[in-house]
N, CA and C atoms of all chains as a GROMACS GRO file, in nm:
protein
  627
    1MET      N    1  22.764  13.256  14.341
    1MET     CA    2  22.817  13.143  14.267
    1MET      C    3  22.852  13.186  14.124
    2LEU      N    4  22.967  13.144  14.078
    2LEU     CA    5  23.008  13.180  13.943
    2LEU      C    6  22.956  13.080  13.840
    3ILE      N    7  22.910  13.134  13.728
    3ILE     CA    8  22.859  13.049  13.621
    3ILE      C    9  22.974  13.003  13.531
    4LEU      N   10  23.066  13.096  13.504
    4LEU     CA   11  23.176  13.065  13.412
    4LEU      C   12  23.291  13.000  13.486
    5SER      N   13  23.351  12.901  13.425
    5SER     CA   14  23.464  12.833  13.487
    5SER      C   15  23.587  12.924  13.485
    6GLU      N   16  23.682  12.893  13.570
    6GLU     CA   17  23.806  12.972  13.577
    6GLU      C   18  23.878  12.974  13.442
    7ASP      N   19  23.873  12.860  13.374
    7ASP     CA   20  23.934  12.848  13.240
    7ASP      C   21  23.876  12.948  13.141
    8ILE      N   22  23.744  12.950  13.138
    8ILE     CA   23  23.675  13.037  13.042
    8ILE      C   24  23.697  13.184  13.078
    9ARG      N   25  23.694  13.212  13.207
    9ARG     CA   26  23.716  13.352  13.250
    9ARG      C   27  23.855  13.398  13.205
   10HIS      N   28  23.950  13.310  13.222
   10HIS     CA   29  24.089  13.342  13.185
   10HIS      C   30  24.100  13.367  13.035
   11ARG      N   31  24.038  13.277  12.957
   11ARG     CA   32  24.044  13.288  12.811
   11ARG      C   33  23.976  13.416  12.763
   12LEU      N   34  23.859  13.446  12.822
   12LEU     CA   35  23.785  13.566  12.780
   12LEU      C   36  23.860  13.694  12.815
   13LYS      N   37  23.923  13.695  12.933
   13LYS     CA   38  24.004  13.813  12.971
   13LYS      C   39  24.107  13.843  12.863
   14GLY      N   40  24.169  13.736  12.813
   14GLY     CA   41  24.268  13.751  12.707
   14GLY      C   42  24.205  13.804  12.579
   15GLU      N   43  24.092  13.744  12.540
   15GLU     CA   44  24.025  13.786  12.417
   15GLU      C   45  23.978  13.932  12.426
   16PHE      N   46  23.932  13.972  12.541
   16PHE     CA   47  23.878  14.107  12.557
   16PHE      C   48  23.988  14.214  12.558
   17LYS      N   49  24.113  14.172  12.575
   17LYS     CA   50  24.223  14.270  12.572
   17LYS      C   51  24.228  14.340  12.437
   18GLY      N   52  24.180  14.271  12.333
   18GLY     CA   53  24.183  14.327  12.199
   18GLY      C   54  24.065  14.418  12.166
   19LEU      N   55  23.974  14.439  12.261
   19LEU     CA   56  23.856  14.523  12.231
   19LEU      C   57  23.898  14.668  12.207
   20PRO      N   58  23.868  14.722  12.087
   20PRO     CA   59  23.912  14.858  12.058
   20PRO      C   60  23.830  14.966  12.130
   21ARG      N   61  23.700  14.943  12.145
   21ARG     CA   62  23.614  15.046  12.205
   21ARG      C   63  23.521  14.987  12.310
   22LYS      N   64  23.471  15.073  12.393
   22LYS     CA   65  23.383  15.030  12.503
   22LYS      C   66  23.253  14.969  12.452
   23VAL      N   67  23.206  14.872  12.526
   23VAL     CA   68  23.078  14.809  12.496
   23VAL      C   69  22.996  14.805  12.624
   24LYS      N   70  22.867  14.832  12.608
   24LYS     CA   71  22.778  14.830  12.724
   24LYS      C   72  22.675  14.720  12.707
   25LEU      N   73  22.664  14.637  12.809
   25LEU     CA   74  22.557  14.537  12.812
   25LEU      C   75  22.440  14.597  12.888
   26VAL      N   76  22.329  14.617  12.820
   26VAL     CA   77  22.210  14.672  12.884
   26VAL      C   78  22.114  14.557  12.908
   27VAL      N   79  22.096  14.524  13.036
   27VAL     CA   80  22.021  14.404  13.073
   27VAL      C   81  21.883  14.443  13.128
   28PHE      N   82  21.782  14.372  13.082
   28PHE     CA   83  21.646  14.392  13.135
   28PHE      C   84  21.603  14.268  13.209
   29THR      N   85  21.549  14.290  13.329
   29THR     CA   86  21.518  14.180  13.418
   29THR      C   87  21.393  14.212  13.500
   30GLN      N   88  21.356  14.119  13.585
   30GLN     CA   89  21.239  14.135  13.670
   30GLN      C   90  21.252  14.034  13.783
   31GLU      N   91  21.203  14.072  13.900
   31GLU     CA   92  21.216  13.983  14.016
   31GLU      C   93  21.123  13.862  14.008
   32PHE      N   94  21.003  13.884  13.954
   32PHE     CA   95  20.902  13.779  13.959
   32PHE      C   96  20.862  13.734  13.819
   33GLU      N   97  20.808  13.613  13.811
   33GLU     CA   98  20.753  13.563  13.686
   33GLU      C   99  20.852  13.570  13.569
   34CYS      N  100  20.978  13.545  13.599
   34CYS     CA  101  21.077  13.538  13.493
   34CYS      C  102  21.180  13.434  13.537
   35ALA      N  103  21.158  13.310  13.491
   35ALA     CA  104  21.235  13.197  13.541
   35ALA      C  105  21.386  13.211  13.519
   36HIS      N  106  21.426  13.276  13.409
   36HIS     CA  107  21.567  13.278  13.374
   36HIS      C  108  21.634  13.414  13.391
   37CYS      N  109  21.560  13.510  13.446
   37CYS     CA  110  21.613  13.646  13.456
   37CYS      C  111  21.737  13.655  13.546
   38ARG      N  112  21.731  13.588  13.658
   38ARG     CA  113  21.842  13.597  13.753
   38ARG      C  114  21.971  13.541  13.691
   39GLU      N  115  21.958  13.426  13.629
   39GLU     CA  116  22.072  13.361  13.564
   39GLU      C  117  22.129  13.450  13.453
   40ASN      N  118  22.038  13.511  13.377
   40ASN     CA  119  22.080  13.597  13.265
   40ASN      C  120  22.158  13.718  13.316
   41THR      N  121  22.107  13.779  13.422
   41THR     CA  122  22.175  13.897  13.478
   41THR      C  123  22.311  13.858  13.534
   42SER      N  124  22.317  13.746  13.606
   42SER     CA  125  22.445  13.700  13.663
   42SER      C  126  22.547  13.674  13.553
   43LEU      N  127  22.502  13.611  13.446
   43LEU     CA  128  22.592  13.580  13.335
   43LEU      C  129  22.648  13.709  13.275
   44ALA      N  130  22.560  13.805  13.250
   44ALA     CA  131  22.603  13.932  13.191
   44ALA      C  132  22.699  14.005  13.286
   45GLN      N  133  22.672  14.000  13.415
   45GLN     CA  134  22.760  14.064  13.513
   45GLN      C  135  22.898  14.000  13.515
   46GLU      N  136  22.900  13.867  13.508
   46GLU     CA  137  23.030  13.798  13.506
   46GLU      C  138  23.111  13.833  13.382
   47VAL      N  139  23.044  13.835  13.268
   47VAL     CA  140  23.113  13.868  13.144
   47VAL      C  141  23.167  14.012  13.151
   48ALA      N  142  23.081  14.103  13.198
   48ALA     CA  143  23.120  14.244  13.204
   48ALA      C  144  23.238  14.266  13.300
   49SER      N  145  23.249  14.181  13.401
   49SER     CA  146  23.355  14.197  13.502
   49SER      C  147  23.493  14.158  13.447
   50LEU      N  148  23.496  14.098  13.327
   50LEU     CA  149  23.622  14.045  13.276
   50LEU      C  150  23.706  14.147  13.198
   51SER      N  151  23.651  14.267  13.176
   51SER     CA  152  23.726  14.369  13.102
   51SER      C  153  23.682  14.508  13.143
   52ASP      N  154  23.777  14.601  13.151
   52ASP     CA  155  23.737  14.739  13.183
   52ASP      C  156  23.681  14.809  13.060
   53LYS      N  157  23.681  14.741  12.946
   53LYS     CA  158  23.614  14.794  12.827
   53LYS      C  159  23.464  14.763  12.829
   54LEU      N  160  23.424  14.680  12.924
   54LEU     CA  161  23.283  14.639  12.930
   54LEU      C  162  23.211  14.702  13.048
   55ASP      N  163  23.097  14.762  13.018
   55ASP     CA  164  23.010  14.817  13.123
   55ASP      C  165  22.878  14.741  13.122
   56ILE      N  166  22.810  14.749  13.234
   56ILE     CA  167  22.679  14.685  13.239
   56ILE      C  168  22.580  14.777  13.308
   57GLU      N  169  22.459  14.781  13.257
   57GLU     CA  170  22.348  14.851  13.321
   57GLU      C  171  22.234  14.752  13.331
   58VAL      N  172  22.171  14.747  13.447
   58VAL     CA  173  22.060  14.653  13.466
   58VAL      C  174  21.933  14.732  13.495
   59TYR      N  175  21.830  14.704  13.419
   59TYR     CA  176  21.703  14.774  13.436
   59TYR      C  177  21.591  14.676  13.466
   60ASN      N  178  21.494  14.728  13.540
   60ASN     CA  179  21.375  14.651  13.573
   60ASN      C  180  21.271  14.668  13.462
   61PHE      N  181  21.235  14.558  13.401
   61PHE     CA  182  21.145  14.560  13.285
   61PHE      C  183  21.009  14.622  13.319
   62ALA      N  184  20.964  14.600  13.442
   62ALA     CA  185  20.832  14.650  13.481
   62ALA      C  186  20.836  14.798  13.521
   63LEU      N  187  20.949  14.842  13.575
   63LEU     CA  188  20.954  14.977  13.634
   63LEU      C  189  21.025  15.080  13.547
   64ASP      N  190  21.132  15.039  13.479
   64ASP     CA  191  21.213  15.136  13.402
   64ASP      C  192  21.158  15.153  13.260
   65LYS      N  193  21.037  15.206  13.254
   65LYS     CA  194  20.963  15.216  13.127
   65LYS      C  195  21.039  15.294  13.021
   66GLU      N  196  21.107  15.399  13.065
   66GLU     CA  197  21.175  15.485  12.969
   66GLU      C  198  21.284  15.407  12.894
   67MET      N  199  21.360  15.326  12.968
   67MET     CA  200  21.468  15.249  12.905
   67MET      C  201  21.410  15.134  12.820
   68VAL      N  202  21.304  15.074  12.869
   68VAL     CA  203  21.236  14.968  12.793
   68VAL      C  204  21.195  15.022  12.657
   69GLU      N  205  21.143  15.144  12.658
   69GLU     CA  206  21.098  15.206  12.533
   69GLU      C  207  21.215  15.247  12.446
   70ARG      N  208  21.317  15.304  12.510
   70ARG     CA  209  21.433  15.351  12.432
   70ARG      C  210  21.496  15.236  12.352
   71TYR      N  211  21.506  15.119  12.418
   71TYR     CA  212  21.572  15.006  12.352
   71TYR      C  213  21.473  14.915  12.280
   72GLY      N  214  21.345  14.946  12.288
   72GLY     CA  215  21.244  14.867  12.219
   72GLY      C  216  21.240  14.722  12.263
   73VAL      N  217  21.264  14.700  12.392
   73VAL     CA  218  21.266  14.563  12.445
   73VAL      C  219  21.122  14.520  12.479
   74ASP      N  220  21.080  14.404  12.428
   74ASP     CA  221  20.941  14.364  12.449
   74ASP      C  222  20.925  14.235  12.528
   75LYS      N  223  21.035  14.178  12.574
   75LYS     CA  224  21.027  14.058  12.657
   75LYS      C  225  21.156  14.044  12.737
   76ILE      N  226  21.152  13.958  12.839
   76ILE     CA  227  21.269  13.938  12.924
   76ILE      C  228  21.290  13.790  12.950
   77PRO      N  229  21.413  13.751  12.986
   77PRO     CA  230  21.534  13.835  13.001
   77PRO      C  231  21.585  13.885  12.866
   78ALA      N  232  21.646  14.004  12.869
   78ALA     CA  233  21.700  14.063  12.747
   78ALA      C  234  21.838  14.124  12.773
   79ILE      N  235  21.925  14.112  12.672
   79ILE     CA  236  22.054  14.180  12.676
   79ILE      C  237  22.069  14.258  12.546
   80VAL      N  238  22.094  14.388  12.559
   80VAL     CA  239  22.128  14.472  12.444
   80VAL      C  240  22.279  14.488  12.445
   81VAL      N  241  22.344  14.462  12.331
   81VAL     CA  242  22.488  14.481  12.322
   81VAL      C  243  22.511  14.611  12.245
   82GLU      N  244  22.550  14.716  12.320
   82GLU     CA  245  22.558  14.850  12.262
   82GLU      C  246  22.703  14.898  12.256
   83GLY      N  247  22.741  14.952  12.142
   83GLY     CA  248  22.874  15.007  12.128
   83GLY      C  249  22.870  15.158  12.120
   84GLU      N  250  22.940  15.216  12.024
   84GLU     CA  251  22.935  15.360  12.003
   84GLU      C  252  22.793  15.406  11.976
   85LYS      N  253  22.715  15.315  11.921
   85LYS     CA  254  22.572  15.340  11.905
   85LYS      C  255  22.498  15.210  11.930
   86ASP      N  256  22.366  15.218  11.932
   86ASP     CA  257  22.286  15.096  11.944
   86ASP      C  258  22.272  15.037  11.804
   87TYR      N  259  22.342  14.927  11.779
   87TYR     CA  260  22.341  14.865  11.647
   87TYR      C  261  22.217  14.780  11.622
   88GLY      N  262  22.139  14.757  11.728
   88GLY     CA  263  22.021  14.672  11.712
   88GLY      C  264  22.050  14.526  11.739
   89VAL      N  265  22.150  14.500  11.823
   89VAL     CA  266  22.188  14.362  11.857
   89VAL      C  267  22.123  14.324  11.991
   90ARG      N  268  22.038  14.220  11.988
   90ARG     CA  269  21.962  14.181  12.106
   90ARG      C  270  21.971  14.031  12.131
   91PHE      N  271  21.969  13.997  12.260
   91PHE     CA  272  21.956  13.857  12.304
   91PHE      C  273  21.835  13.847  12.395
   92TYR      N  274  21.736  13.765  12.356
   92TYR     CA  275  21.621  13.738  12.442
   92TYR      C  276  21.630  13.596  12.492
   93GLY      N  277  21.639  13.582  12.624
   93GLY     CA  278  21.665  13.450  12.683
   93GLY      C  279  21.814  13.439  12.710
   94VAL      N  280  21.852  13.343  12.793
   94VAL     CA  281  21.991  13.329  12.833
   94VAL      C  282  22.077  13.279  12.716
   95PRO      N  283  22.181  13.352  12.680
   95PRO     CA  284  22.271  13.302  12.574
   95PRO      C  285  22.363  13.194  12.631
   96ALA      N  286  22.312  13.069  12.630
   96ALA     CA  287  22.387  12.957  12.688
   96ALA      C  288  22.439  12.868  12.576
   97GLY      N  289  22.524  12.775  12.611
   97GLY     CA  290  22.577  12.680  12.514
   97GLY      C  291  22.644  12.752  12.399
   98TYR      N  292  22.608  12.714  12.277
   98TYR     CA  293  22.672  12.776  12.160
   98TYR      C  294  22.647  12.926  12.155
   99GLU      N  295  22.530  12.968  12.200
   99GLU     CA  296  22.496  13.110  12.191
   99GLU      C  297  22.578  13.197  12.288
  100PHE      N  298  22.646  13.134  12.383
  100PHE     CA  299  22.739  13.212  12.466
  100PHE      C  300  22.853  13.264  12.378
  101THR      N  301  22.900  13.179  12.288
  101THR     CA  302  23.001  13.223  12.191
  101THR      C  303  22.947  13.337  12.106
  102THR      N  304  22.819  13.327  12.070
  102THR     CA  305  22.756  13.433  11.990
  102THR      C  306  22.758  13.566  12.065
  103LEU      N  307  22.735  13.558  12.197
  103LEU     CA  308  22.740  13.681  12.278
  103LEU      C  309  22.879  13.743  12.275
  104ILE      N  310  22.980  13.659  12.290
  104ILE     CA  311  23.119  13.708  12.289
  104ILE      C  312  23.153  13.768  12.152
  105GLU      N  313  23.107  13.701  12.045
  105GLU     CA  314  23.131  13.753  11.910
  105GLU      C  315  23.058  13.885  11.888
  106ALA      N  316  22.937  13.897  11.943
  106ALA     CA  317  22.860  14.022  11.931
  106ALA      C  318  22.935  14.135  12.001
  107ILE      N  319  22.991  14.107  12.118
  107ILE     CA  320  23.068  14.208  12.192
  107ILE      C  321  23.187  14.255  12.110
  108LYS      N  322  23.258  14.159  12.050
  108LYS     CA  323  23.376  14.196  11.969
  108LYS      C  324  23.335  14.276  11.846
  109GLY      N  325  23.228  14.233  11.780
  109GLY     CA  326  23.183  14.300  11.659
  109GLY      C  327  23.135  14.442  11.686
  110VAL      N  328  23.060  14.458  11.792
  110VAL     CA  329  23.006  14.589  11.829
  110VAL      C  330  23.120  14.681  11.874
  111SER      N  331  23.216  14.626  11.944
  111SER     CA  332  23.331  14.705  11.988
  111SER      C  333  23.408  14.759  11.868
  112ALA      N  334  23.426  14.674  11.768
  112ALA     CA  335  23.501  14.715  11.649
  112ALA      C  336  23.415  14.799  11.555
  113GLY      N  337  23.282  14.784  11.566
  113GLY     CA  338  23.191  14.852  11.474
  113GLY      C  339  23.207  14.799  11.332
  114GLU      N  340  23.252  14.676  11.325
  114GLU     CA  341  23.280  14.613  11.193
  114GLU      C  342  23.208  14.478  11.188
  115SER      N  343  23.129  14.458  11.082
  115SER     CA  344  23.047  14.338  11.075
  115SER      C  345  23.126  14.214  11.034
  116GLY      N  346  23.232  14.233  10.956
  116GLY     CA  347  23.306  14.118  10.907
  116GLY      C  348  23.234  14.042  10.797
  117LEU      N  349  23.127  14.101  10.741
  117LEU     CA  350  23.053  14.036  10.634
  117LEU      C  351  23.127  14.050  10.501
  118ALA      N  352  23.091  13.964  10.406
  118ALA     CA  353  23.150  13.971  10.272
  118ALA      C  354  23.112  14.104  10.205
  119SER      N  355  23.199  14.152  10.117
  119SER     CA  356  23.173  14.284  10.058
  119SER      C  357  23.043  14.285   9.976
  120LYS      N  358  23.011  14.172   9.917
  120LYS     CA  359  22.885  14.162   9.841
  120LYS      C  360  22.764  14.179   9.933
  121THR      N  361  22.772  14.118  10.051
  121THR     CA  362  22.663  14.131  10.148
  121THR      C  363  22.650  14.276  10.193
  122LYS      N  364  22.765  14.339  10.217
  122LYS     CA  365  22.764  14.480  10.261
  122LYS      C  366  22.698  14.569  10.156
  123GLU      N  367  22.732  14.543  10.029
  123GLU     CA  368  22.673  14.621   9.919
  123GLU      C  369  22.521  14.609   9.917
  124THR      N  370  22.475  14.486   9.930
  124THR     CA  371  22.330  14.462   9.928
  124THR      C  372  22.262  14.535  10.044
  125LEU      N  373  22.321  14.523  10.162
  125LEU     CA  374  22.260  14.584  10.280
  125LEU      C  375  22.263  14.737  10.271
  126ALA      N  376  22.363  14.791  10.203
  126ALA     CA  377  22.373  14.937  10.187
  126ALA      C  378  22.257  14.992  10.106
  127GLY      N  379  22.196  14.905  10.025
  127GLY     CA  380  22.084  14.948   9.942
  127GLY      C  381  21.948  14.940  10.012
  128LEU      N  382  21.945  14.899  10.137
  128LEU     CA  383  21.818  14.884  10.208
  128LEU      C  384  21.747  15.018  10.225
  129LYS      N  385  21.620  15.019  10.191
  129LYS     CA  386  21.543  15.143  10.206
  129LYS      C  387  21.438  15.132  10.314
  130GLU      N  388  21.417  15.011  10.362
  130GLU     CA  389  21.321  14.994  10.470
  130GLU      C  390  21.381  14.907  10.579
  131PRO      N  391  21.332  14.923  10.702
  131PRO     CA  392  21.391  14.849  10.813
  131PRO      C  393  21.366  14.699  10.805
  132LEU      N  394  21.462  14.622  10.849
  132LEU     CA  395  21.447  14.478  10.858
  132LEU      C  396  21.465  14.435  11.004
  133HIS      N  397  21.373  14.353  11.050
  133HIS     CA  398  21.382  14.298  11.185
  133HIS      C  399  21.396  14.147  11.173
  134ILE      N  400  21.514  14.096  11.208
  134ILE     CA  401  21.540  13.952  11.197
  134ILE      C  402  21.532  13.888  11.336
  135GLN      N  403  21.442  13.793  11.351
  135GLN     CA  404  21.437  13.715  11.475
  135GLN      C  405  21.490  13.576  11.444
  136VAL      N  406  21.585  13.531  11.526
  136VAL     CA  407  21.640  13.396  11.507
  136VAL      C  408  21.608  13.312  11.630
  137PHE      N  409  21.526  13.211  11.609
  137PHE     CA  410  21.491  13.121  11.718
  137PHE      C  411  21.594  13.009  11.731
  138VAL      N  412  21.639  12.987  11.852
  138VAL     CA  413  21.738  12.883  11.878
  138VAL      C  414  21.699  12.807  12.005
  139THR      N  415  21.761  12.692  12.025
  139THR     CA  416  21.744  12.619  12.151
  139THR      C  417  21.881  12.595  12.210
  140PRO      N  418  21.889  12.581  12.342
  140PRO     CA  419  22.020  12.561  12.404
  140PRO      C  420  22.084  12.430  12.359
  141THR      N  421  22.214  12.431  12.336
  141THR     CA  422  22.283  12.310  12.292
  141THR      C  423  22.389  12.271  12.393
  142MET      N  424  22.562  13.035  11.480
  142MET     CA  425  22.597  13.066  11.342
  142MET      C  426  22.494  13.158  11.278
  143ALA      N  427  22.366  13.116  11.282
  143ALA     CA  428  22.258  13.197  11.223
  143ALA      C  429  22.242  13.327  11.302
  144VAL      N  430  22.251  13.316  11.435
  144VAL     CA  431  22.236  13.437  11.517
  144VAL      C  432  22.351  13.534  11.489
  145GLN      N  433  22.472  13.478  11.480
  145GLN     CA  434  22.589  13.562  11.451
  145GLN      C  435  22.574  13.636  11.319
  146LEU      N  436  22.524  13.567  11.220
  146LEU     CA  437  22.506  13.627  11.088
  146LEU      C  438  22.404  13.742  11.095
  147ALA      N  439  22.295  13.716  11.164
  147ALA     CA  440  22.191  13.820  11.179
  147ALA      C  441  22.246  13.941  11.255
  148HIS      N  442  22.321  13.914  11.361
  148HIS     CA  443  22.380  14.024  11.440
  148HIS      C  444  22.480  14.104  11.356
  149ARG      N  445  22.557  14.034  11.272
  149ARG     CA  446  22.653  14.103  11.186
  149ARG      C  447  22.582  14.198  11.090
  150MET      N  448  22.467  14.153  11.041
  150MET     CA  449  22.390  14.239  10.952
  150MET      C  450  22.339  14.362  11.025
  151ALA      N  451  22.304  14.345  11.152
  151ALA     CA  452  22.261  14.460  11.233
  151ALA      C  453  22.376  14.557  11.255
  152ILE      N  454  22.496  14.503  11.276
  152ILE     CA  455  22.614  14.588  11.295
  152ILE      C  456  22.644  14.664  11.166
  153GLU      N  457  22.623  14.596  11.052
  153GLU     CA  458  22.656  14.655  10.923
  153GLU      C  459  22.560  14.767  10.884
  154SER      N  460  22.432  14.746  10.909
  154SER     CA  461  22.331  14.840  10.859
  154SER      C  462  22.242  14.896  10.969
  155ASP      N  463  22.222  15.027  10.965
  155ASP     CA  464  22.132  15.091  11.060
  155ASP      C  465  21.986  15.052  11.035
  156MET      N  466  21.961  14.992  10.919
  156MET     CA  467  21.824  14.951  10.886
  156MET      C  468  21.790  14.814  10.944
  157VAL      N  469  21.891  14.743  10.994
  157VAL     CA  470  21.869  14.606  11.041
  157VAL      C  471  21.881  14.597  11.193
  158ARG      N  472  21.785  14.532  11.254
  158ARG     CA  473  21.804  14.490  11.394
  158ARG      C  474  21.781  14.341  11.402
  159ALA      N  475  21.853  14.275  11.493
  159ALA     CA  476  21.854  14.129  11.496
  159ALA      C  477  21.846  14.077  11.638
  160ASP      N  478  21.754  13.984  11.659
  160ASP     CA  479  21.732  13.926  11.792
  160ASP      C  480  21.765  13.778  11.794
  161MET      N  481  21.841  13.734  11.895
  161MET     CA  482  21.840  13.594  11.929
  161MET      C  483  21.718  13.573  12.017
  162VAL      N  484  21.640  13.468  11.990
  162VAL     CA  485  21.527  13.435  12.078
  162VAL      C  486  21.543  13.290  12.122
  163GLU      N  487  21.562  13.271  12.251
  163GLU     CA  488  21.575  13.137  12.308
  163GLU      C  489  21.435  13.074  12.312
  164ALA      N  490  21.412  12.979  12.222
  164ALA     CA  491  21.277  12.927  12.201
  164ALA      C  492  21.213  12.871  12.329
  165SER      N  493  21.292  12.799  12.409
  165SER     CA  494  21.233  12.732  12.525
  165SER      C  495  21.185  12.831  12.631
  166GLU      N  496  21.235  12.955  12.625
  166GLU     CA  497  21.193  13.054  12.724
  166GLU      C  498  21.073  13.137  12.679
  167PHE      N  499  21.040  13.125  12.550
  167PHE     CA  500  20.927  13.205  12.498
  167PHE      C  501  20.830  13.118  12.419
  168PRO      N  502  20.762  13.025  12.490
  168PRO     CA  503  20.672  12.930  12.424
  168PRO      C  504  20.562  12.997  12.342
  169HIS      N  505  20.518  13.115  12.384
  169HIS     CA  506  20.410  13.180  12.308
  169HIS      C  507  20.458  13.222  12.170
  170LEU      N  508  20.587  13.257  12.159
  170LEU     CA  509  20.642  13.296  12.028
  170LEU      C  510  20.665  13.172  11.940
  171VAL      N  511  20.705  13.063  12.004
  171VAL     CA  512  20.722  12.936  11.933
  171VAL      C  513  20.589  12.898  11.868
  172HIS      N  514  20.483  12.918  11.944
  172HIS     CA  515  20.348  12.889  11.893
  172HIS      C  516  20.309  12.987  11.783
  173LYS      N  517  20.332  13.114  11.809
  173LYS     CA  518  20.293  13.220  11.714
  173LYS      C  519  20.360  13.202  11.578
  174TYR      N  520  20.490  13.166  11.580
  174TYR     CA  521  20.565  13.157  11.455
  174TYR      C  522  20.584  13.013  11.406
  175ASN      N  523  20.514  12.918  11.470
  175ASN     CA  524  20.525  12.778  11.429
  175ASN      C  525  20.670  12.730  11.421
  176VAL      N  526  20.741  12.747  11.529
  176VAL     CA  527  20.881  12.703  11.531
  176VAL      C  528  20.886  12.553  11.563
  177PHE      N  529  20.917  12.474  11.461
  177PHE     CA  530  20.928  12.329  11.481
  177PHE      C  531  21.074  12.284  11.479
  178GLY      N  532  21.158  12.361  11.411
  178GLY     CA  533  21.301  12.330  11.407
  178GLY      C  534  21.380  12.457  11.425
  179VAL      N  535  21.505  12.443  11.466
  179VAL     CA  536  21.592  12.561  11.483
  179VAL      C  537  21.722  12.540  11.406
  180PRO      N  538  21.791  12.646  11.366
  180PRO     CA  539  21.744  12.784  11.382
  180PRO      C  540  21.628  12.814  11.288
  181LYS      N  541  21.536  12.896  11.338
  181LYS     CA  542  21.426  12.943  11.252
  181LYS      C  543  21.430  13.095  11.249
  182MET      N  544  21.428  13.150  11.128
  182MET     CA  545  21.435  13.294  11.111
  182MET      C  546  21.300  13.350  11.072
  183VAL      N  547  21.265  13.461  11.135
  183VAL     CA  548  21.142  13.534  11.100
  183VAL      C  549  21.184  13.677  11.071
  184VAL      N  550  21.156  13.723  10.948
  184VAL     CA  551  21.198  13.857  10.908
  184VAL      C  552  21.074  13.944  10.884
  185ASN      N  553  21.067  14.053  10.958
  185ASN     CA  554  20.954  14.147  10.946
  185ASN      C  555  20.818  14.079  10.953
  186GLU      N  556  20.807  13.973  11.028
  186GLU     CA  557  20.679  13.902  11.042
  186GLU      C  558  20.630  13.845  10.909
  187GLU      N  559  20.707  13.857  10.802
  187GLU     CA  560  20.657  13.823  10.670
  187GLU      C  561  20.728  13.704  10.606
  188VAL      N  562  20.859  13.698  10.627
  188VAL     CA  563  20.938  13.593  10.564
  188VAL      C  564  20.988  13.499  10.672
  189GLU      N  565  20.974  13.369  10.648
  189GLU     CA  566  21.024  13.270  10.744
  189GLU      C  567  21.111  13.170  10.670
  190PHE      N  568  21.221  13.132  10.733
  190PHE     CA  569  21.299  13.021  10.678
  190PHE      C  570  21.372  12.950  10.789
  191GLU      N  571  21.418  12.830  10.759
  191GLU     CA  572  21.473  12.742  10.862
  191GLU      C  573  21.609  12.689  10.824
  192GLY      N  574  21.688  12.657  10.923
  192GLY     CA  575  21.812  12.584  10.900
  192GLY      C  576  21.934  12.673  10.881
  193ALA      N  577  22.050  12.614  10.911
  193ALA     CA  578  22.175  12.688  10.894
  193ALA      C  579  22.200  12.708  10.745
  194GLN      N  580  22.241  12.830  10.709
  194GLN     CA  581  22.264  12.861  10.568
  194GLN      C  582  22.391  12.943  10.554
  195PRO      N  583  22.463  12.924  10.444
  195PRO     CA  584  22.579  13.009  10.420
  195PRO      C  585  22.534  13.154  10.396
  196GLU      N  586  22.628  13.246  10.416
  196GLU     CA  587  22.595  13.389  10.413
  196GLU      C  588  22.514  13.436  10.290
  197PRO      N  589  22.553  13.398  10.167
  197PRO     CA  590  22.478  13.449  10.051
  197PRO      C  591  22.331  13.402  10.049
  198LEU      N  592  22.307  13.278  10.091
  198LEU     CA  593  22.170  13.226  10.091
  198LEU      C  594  22.088  13.290  10.203
  199PHE      N  595  22.152  13.305  10.318
  199PHE     CA  596  22.088  13.371  10.432
  199PHE      C  597  22.045  13.512  10.392
  200LEU      N  598  22.136  13.582  10.327
  200LEU     CA  599  22.109  13.720  10.283
  200LEU      C  600  21.992  13.723  10.183
  201ALA      N  601  21.994  13.629  10.088
  201ALA     CA  602  21.888  13.625   9.986
  201ALA      C  603  21.752  13.603  10.051
  202GLN      N  604  21.748  13.516  10.150
  202GLN     CA  605  21.620  13.490  10.221
  202GLN      C  606  21.574  13.614  10.295
  203VAL      N  607  21.668  13.677  10.365
  203VAL     CA  608  21.634  13.796  10.443
  203VAL      C  609  21.582  13.907  10.352
  204MET      N  610  21.644  13.923  10.236
  204MET     CA  611  21.608  14.032  10.145
  204MET      C  612  21.470  14.012  10.083
  205LYS      N  613  21.418  13.889  10.089
  205LYS     CA  614  21.283  13.864  10.037
  205LYS      C  615  21.180  13.952  10.109
  206ALA      N  616  21.211  13.987  10.232
  206ALA     CA  617  21.118  14.071  10.310
  206ALA      C  618  21.103  14.210  10.250
  207THR      N  619  21.201  14.253  10.171
  207THR     CA  620  21.194  14.386  10.110
  207THR      C  621  21.109  14.383   9.984
  208MET      N  622  21.075  14.264   9.937
  208MET     CA  623  20.997  14.254   9.814
  208MET      C  624  20.849  14.232   9.842
  209LYS      N  625  20.815  14.230   9.969
  209LYS     CA  626  20.674  14.206  10.005
  209LYS      C  627  20.596  14.336  10.003
   0.00000   0.00000   0.00000
């Protein structure tokens, strides 16, 4: 069963034509005790199927320890949006509603390797000497 | 909006990583971080703030974590 409507699939295919570089969705899932894992994986697979610039890899959170460690994933369902490098962009839980747009924007941003932030923000971030981990809690809308 | 901003910062800087966390799927984290409203931001386990904010204010809040 498809999650995305024909309209949205069509629109996204068009938007993804502009992707300059390949993007990989690295999905972490589990068969049991993860209510939303199946939906999350299906959603990522559907999105990835809409462009040949998009690849997907699916890993088992319980079994694929090496990948879990490499990406520093500590809960599931998880999607890592990786471009030329791992920029540190993560989705924990299904990116539904408004956050589906966020997923699409993350794909475009990672593909371009360009944040689109104001130059003042870029300057400030360039001065960072220690790592920052930002968690943003949201609810489906 | 807030998630996009955080992700953009991660794209911009190798020092930043940014997570969207769907609150309803991770009740233990909602409890741990006292999430009563969304969006709620937690930076380095040290700085917390709430609500949609324009880029300069969001950045200022995030940078507070570097002063701890």
